[in-house]
Every structure is written in structure tokens, then in C-alpha cells.
N, C-alpha and C positions, 0 to 999 in steps of 0.2 A: 403499392411500390416500395420495393426494397432499396435501401441506401447502398448496401452491399450484399451481394450474392455470390458465394463461394461453393462451387460444385466440384466434387472428386478431385480435389487439388492435391498434387504431390511435388515434392522438390528433392532432387538428388544431386549430389556433388560427385565429380571424378577424383579419386585419390590416386596420386602417384607415388611410387616408392621413392624415385630419383628425379631430380629436375629434368634431366635429359630424356627421360622417358616420353615426354610430351613430344619432343623433336622427333624421337624414334617412331612414335606413333603416327605422326603426321607425314613422315617420309615413306613409311612401308604399309601404312594403312591396316595395321594390326593393332588390336587393343593391348595396351600396357598399363591398364588403370583397373582399379576396383570401384564399384559404385557404393555410396554411402547415402541411404535415404534418410533425409532429415524429417520429412513430412509424408504422409501417406493417407489417400482417400479422405480428405477433409472437406467437409460439407455443412454449411450453415448459411443463414441469411440474417440481416439486421434491418428492422423497419425504421420509419422515420422517428427521430426522437428516442431512440432507444440506447441504452449504454451496455456496451458488452465487456465482461472481464475475462481475461484469459490467464489461467493459473496452471501450475505444475512445477515440478522440480527443475533444477538447472540441467540444460540439455534436452529438455522434452521438445524444443521445437518453437517456443513462444515468440521469440525475438524474429525467427525466420519467417514466421507467418505474418507478423507485423509489417516486415520489409516487403512481403509480397503484397499486402494491402496497399502499402504506401506506394507501390510501384517502382522501388529501388532495385527489385530483383524481380525475376520472373519465373513463373511455375514451370516445372518438367512436364507435368500432366494436369489436365483439367482446366477449368475457366474461372476467371474472377471479374465480376462485373461491379463496377463502383460508380455511382451516380452522385455526383456533386464534388465541390472543391474540398480536397484533403491537405491538410495539414499535419505533419508527424514530428513528434519528439522521439528519435531513436537512440543510438549509442551516442555517448558524448562527442561533440564536435562534429557529427554527421552533417554535411551540407555546408560547412564552413571552409573557407580558404584561409589558412593560417597567416598568409602573408597580407591579406586584406585587413582593412581596419573593421571595426565593428559596424560603421555606418555604412561602408561597401558591402559588407555581408548582409545587412539588412536589404539592399537593393538587390543582391544576388539570390538571397533565399526568396523574396518575395516574387521576383521575375520568374523562378522556377516554378512558383506555385500559381503562375498565370495572372500576376497582378500588373495593372498598367502602371507605367512610370508616374502618370499623374496621381494614381491612387497610392502608390508608394510614397510620393512626397507628402500626401496630406496626412498619411499615418505615421509617418517618420517620427515626429515628435512624441506622439503617444507610445510608440514601441520603446524609445529611449528613456522616456519617463517611467514607464512601467518596470523596465530592467534596472532602474536606478545606476544606469553607467553613463551619465552626462559627462563625468571627468574623464572617462576612458574611451569613450564612444569612437574617437579618432586615433586609437592605438592599434596596431596589429593584434588580431585575436591570439596569436601564439604566445602573447603575454598575459593573456587571460588565465584566471584560476578556473578550476571545474565549475565553481559555483557561478562564476560570471559567464561562462558558456551556457549554463543551464537558464539563467536569468535572460540573456538574449534569445536564446532558441524558443523559450516558452513564450516570451512576450511576442516575437514574430509569428509564431505559430497561432496565437489566439488573438491577435489584433487584426489580422487579415482576413476576419470573418469567414472562416472555413465551415462547410456545412458538416464535414467529418473531421474530427480530431483523434489522432492516434498518440499514445502515450505509452512509452515503454520504460517503466521504473525511473524515469529521469528525475523525478522530484526528489528522490532520496539524496541527491547531492546538495540541494539548496538548503540555506540556512532557515531557521524557524520563522522568521519574520517574512521571507519570501515564500515559503511554503503555505503560510496563511493566505497570502495574496493569490496564490495559485489556485489554492482549494476554492476560495470565494469566487474566482472567475469560472473554475470548473463547475461550480453550483449554478452560477448564472448561465453558463453554456446549457446545463440540462434543462433549466427552466424555460429557455428559449426554444426548446423543442429540437435541439440539434443532436447529431449521433455521435457517440464517443466510444473508442475502444481503449481499454485501460488494462495494462499488464503490470502486475505487481506481486511481490512475495508477502505483502501485508493484507492479510484476509480481512482485517477490520476495515482497510480503505476501500477494498473490493465490495463488500457488503453496503458500505455507505453510498457507494458511487455508482455502483452498477445494478441493472434490472435482471440480466441474464449472465450466465457465467459457462465458458468452455473449459474443461480439465483436460489438459494435454498429457499424455504419458508416451515415451518412446516414438514421437511423432504421430501418434493417433489420438483421436477423440475418446477418451475414457468415460467421460459423462458430460452432458450438456443439460442444461435447464434453469430453472428458477435459481437465483444467487444463492439464497440462505441454504438451500438443500444440496446443491453441488459444494459449496464451500464446507458445508458440514461433513460430507464424505471425504473431502480432501483433507481436512484437519484429522479426522479420525484415522485415515491411512498414514498421514505423516506422524502422528503421535505414536502409532504402532512400531515404527522403525526409528524413532528418534533415539539417539544415544544418550547415556547418562551425561549430564553436564558435570565436568570436573570442577573441583574447588567451590561447591555451591555454598560452603559456609563463610567464603570471604566477602568482605564488604563490597556493597554495590555503589560505585562512584557516580554520583550524579553531576553531570557538566552543568556548571551555572552559565546563564546566558543573561544578558541584560535586556534581551529582546522578549523575555517572558511576560505575558499580561499578569500571571500570578504564580506563585510558588509555594510548595509545601514545607512548613516550617518544622513539622514533627508529624509522626505517624505512629499510632500505639493501638494494641489490643487490650481491652480491659473487660472485666466482669461487670455484671449489672449494677454492683455498689460502687464502681469506680476504681477498683484496685487493678493494677497492671496483671497482666497473665504472660507467663514465660513457657509454661507447659500446661496442657488440658488434661487434667485428671478426671474430668467429667464432660466429654464433648456434647452430651445431651442438654446442657445448660445454655442460656443465651450468652452471647459474646457480643461485645461491642467494639467496632472498628472506628477509629477517631482520627481525623486529620485536622491539623491547625494550618490555616491558609493565610497567606499575605498577599494583598492585592498590589500590582505594580503598574497598573493602567487605569483610566478612566472609563466608566460607562462600560463594563464588560459583565456578560452574562455566562459564566463557566459551567462546564458540566463536570460531574465527578463520578469516579468508578472505584469498585473494590473487586478484588478477585482472590480466589484460593488457587494455589499452584502446587504442583508436586515438586520434588526435588529436581526432576528432570526439565522443570520450567514447563511443563504442560499445564494449561489453565483448565482446572477442574470445573470450575463455575464462577461466574462473574454477575454483578450488578451495576448497571450505569443509568445515571438520571435521564438521559435522553431517551434510553430504551423504555424506561418506566414512565416517560412522559411528565416529568418534573422539571421545573425550571426555576432558577434562582437569579437574583439580581434585579437591577444592576447594582455593581460595586464600583469603588472609586479608590484611586491611589492612597495607599498606606492604610486602608482598612484591614483588620484582620477578624477572623472568625473561625469557628469550629464546625466541622461536618461530621456527623455520626451515622453510622449504619448499624442497625441491630439485627444481627443473625439470630434466628429463633434457637438454631443448634447446628453444630458442625457434623455433617453426616459421615465423617470419616471415622472408622473404629480403631484402625492400627496404623503405624508408621509416623512420617513427619512430613510437614508441609510447609508452605511460605503463602504469606499474605502480601498482596500489592495493593498500593493506594495510588491514585492518579487524578490529575486535573487536566482538562482539556478546554478548547475554545467553544463558542456557542454552537459550532456545527458539530462537535464531537469527533472531528477528524484530524485535529492538529493537538497533540499532546504537549503541554507546557512542563509539566514535572511529574516525577513518580517516585515512590520509595518502597522499599520492601522490609518485611519483618519475617525473621526466620533463620534456619529452620526452627520450627515450633513441633515439638514431640506429642504425640497424642498417646496417653496411658492406656495400654492394652486392657479392655474389659471383656467381660463375657460376651459371646456372640460368634457369628460365622460371617467371614469374608471381610474385605477391607472397608465396605460402606455399610453404616449402621442405618436401618430404616426406622421411620418413626411414623406411627399410623395408629388405627384403631381397629379393632377386631369385630366381627358381627357375625352371628350364625342364625340362619332362619330355617326352621323346621316346617 
């Protein structure tokens, strides 16, 4: 049985050059519009307990597809079959009445999802507590900030026990502490075998949360399949057309947050003898990337990552402790320690690059802090191409 079954779905809108063309068309029964196709020939299905990521550039049709699945709009062609209770987080404020209080909007949203009044009353306290809006719940939502909107919407959508959860980039608005709560609940949602559709421009989060991925381009499916494979193709496509980032030499400002569980005090690149490196005269020698970490909460098990980036901020390579199956902790408030990663050699032969050091929560999904080094110049040595290979030769006669 499929939770979601989409067959040959298309969506198009009528575009009018002038507002009164609609009236003219209605009166004289002659077309005064042009058709704009947002989606064409979309087909896929999602099984029980699967998580589907939807990726693509802006304007590719991702949000339109999610609205179709949520039932807020209807397809022009094709069929959509959804089996189960659906809860959706679409654009900011969708489904809220601005003049209603937060409490009234809880009842409004829940009733739209088919929840009985008795069940809404039972879950009302849990929704308010998760959203952390006890002080403002009886104020009109037009007075809410964007973060408060997201808190309430996510809390409603995930507390009413949906069988299918649809999220359209909504978590990007929330603060760090609330993002952590959301990620924990989404992981629990997956563990319970429920179905999730997740649209995001963060490929890292898509890979961590989704089993399968659909890549949309110009309203059509360009590629669909296993998450890592499709994301890899999309990242390669995006990097090829990425513009050069201006002012790459300017300092990267890290916004401090009191809600971090830990932070990076310093980040440096050293040689094996412990001396700092500012330029690489021999990239074939080992280099050490070192972060000093301060812990700001109790009983945490953080993950760490290092990455090599081009000046265009394309990640050329990375190493993450959670990917390597390495765990650390638990650590406690006020502890400090040093994390080192020894890179056998830097494969770049020519040009400049940047280093990124980062620390995340135990899931590897919420990044607490990150720092950059660079640009670092590589002294041009003898060879061919931008990448230097290191291996051994063998001749067999």
C-alpha cells in the first residue's frame, strides 16, 4: 500500500495581461490569457514509513507540488491519491487567521485536519508547551514574529499524530533551540514508521532525513532515486553554475547565541610539528586541523566536521565524525577540549582554498558553530591539473 500515489500530475495557471481581461473573457467567452505550466507529468509513489526529499532551484515547482499533496490546491491534469491524515507546514502563516489568537488558531487548524473537539482539547496543552508560547497564546497571531508562527505551526502539525507530514523549508525561520526540538521530533516521527515529505535547500539535512529524493527542474522530474545519488548529481549541477562569491577575503562573522550547547573558541591549521601554516609550500605533507571547543550545556555528545572549500564556497571534500562512526562525550558545562583531524596530504596542486571547522549536536543535523580559515594559497609545484594524485606505480610483465 502506498501512502502517496501521484500519477501524471500537471499544474498550470492562467496569466492575464490586465485585470479586466478576466471579465472580458467571461463575457465574450474568448480566451484572453496565456497558460503557464508549473508542473508537467509528475509521477511517483511513497510507501509506508518512507521519507521523500524534494530538491531543485527556486521556481522549479517544489512548493506547488507540496501544496497539491497537502490538498490546498488541485492538479490541472493527473491524479493524486493520499492515504492517511496529512499535516503540512507550507509558507509562513498558511492556515492561520491573523485576527484569531494562537489558541483559536490551534482549534481552527486542528479542525481542518479532521481532529475532533475532544481530541483538540486533550492536545491543546501539549501544543502550547512544545511551541513555548504560553505567555502569548491568547494574543492575535498578527502580533507574532515569524519564529513564533513557525513554533505554533510545527507544534500543531506534529502533535495531532499525522500519518503524513509535509514540511516546506519552514524550519529555516526558527531559532537554534527550537530547530533542535523539531529535528528530535522529526527523527522520532521516522522511527515510528510514518511518512514524511521534506523540501529544503540544505542538502545535508535532506541526506540525513530522507530515504528517496526527487529533483525538480522547470516543473519536471529531472532525476529520482536514492538520496545520496540524486543529491550528488544535484550538487554537481549546482556547483557548475555557481557564481564566484565576492569579497571572499572578508571576515566571516559568527553570530553568537546563548542557546548553543558548545562553541568553537579557535580554529587553526598546523603542521605535524605544531607550527601554524599560512601558506602551503608542500601540499603533499600532512596537515593538522585543530579546533578548541567550549562546552555550554550538560551531558552532550557533539559531532565535529572539517571541510576543504574553494573560494566559490564549493565543498571539495569533508570529514564528519558521525559519517565515520566516531562518537564523543558526554561532556558537561565549562569543559574545554581540543579536536584534531590529521589530513594525510592536501590533493590540491594549484590555487587557493578555505578550511571550514564546525560542531553539531548528536544527530549531526543542527550545527552550533563554525569557523573559517583562508584563503590559503597553495604554492604551485611541478605537475598537471588542479588536483594532485598520490599513489603507487606497478608494472606487471
